[in-house]
N, C-alpha and C positions, 0 to 999 in steps of 0.2 A: 879358501875359496875366494875367487874374484868374480866380478860381474861378467867379465869376458868368458871365463870358464863355465859359469852357470849358463850363459847364452849358448855356448857350444853344446852343452849337455841337452838343453831344451831343443835345440835344432836337430840333434841326432834322434831324440825321442820322436819328434814330429815326422821325421823322414822314415824311420824304421819301424815304429810301433803304433798301435792304435791308442790314441789319446782319449781318455774317458772324461776327464774334467780338468779345468784350470781355475785357480782361485787366487785372489790377493786380498789382503786386509791388514788390520792392525792387531798387535799383540796386547790387547787390553787385559788387565790393568797395567801391564808393564809397557815401557816405551819401546817402540820399534814396529817393524812391519814384517809381513811374511808373503811369500809367493809359493804356491805349490802346484804341482802337475801330477795327475794320476793317469796311469797308462797300463796297458795289458801286455804281458810277456808270456811266452810259452810256460813259464814257471808259475804264473799267476798274476794277480793285480799288485802293482807297486805305486808308491807315491813318494815324490821327492819334494822337500820343503826347504827353501832358502829363507833364513831369518836374518834381518838386518836390525841390529841394536846399537845404541850408542855405547862407546867404550866407557867402562866404569873407572873413574879416577880415584874414588875414595869410598869407603864403606864405614859408616858410623853407627855404632850400636848404643841405643839409649835404654838404660835399665834402672831399676830401683831395687834396693835391698829389702823392701817391705814384703811381707807375705801377701800373696795374691796380686802383686804388681805385675804388669805386662812388660815385655821387652819389644822395642821397635827398632827396625833397621832402616837407616836413611842412606841412600846411594847418591853419590855425586857423579854426574855424567859429563862427558866431554861433548861440547856443542859441535865440534868440527869433525871428529873422527868416529867412524862406526866400525862394527865388527860383523862379518858375514859368516854364518854357520850353516852347514848343510845337514839335514836330517833325512833319512830314508826309512820308509815304512813298507811292510808287506801285509796284505789282507790275509788274516788268519781267522777263520771262524766268524766272519762278519765284522771283525774289528781290526784296526790298524795296529800292527806290532812293529816296534822300531828294530831296524837291523843296522849293521855297521855301514855308515855312509861311505867311508873310505874305500872299503872293498867293493861296494856297489858301483861307485862312479868309475873305478878302474876298469870294470867289465863292460862299460858302454862303448 
């Protein structure tokens, strides 16, 4: 997913469908941000979410062999490069249920 493709999808949604809500924020406690748009289709209510996160360069696991000791994972992130991922959700029984985003974006 690219920012240009995301903007094309959002523009199509604004032109063709009823937009219910738009929201942006941070992915706390993880680093990154999200943008989502909820809209109504004849098939029901849907939400698309674009997550922007820094690329993971390295993953370090810290553990101890003692009984009762905890394990921690430390991530090393790239300062310059980020990753964009698209998530699609459908409203089912009052809750958002994730659907395949690839199949969804091809249909718009």
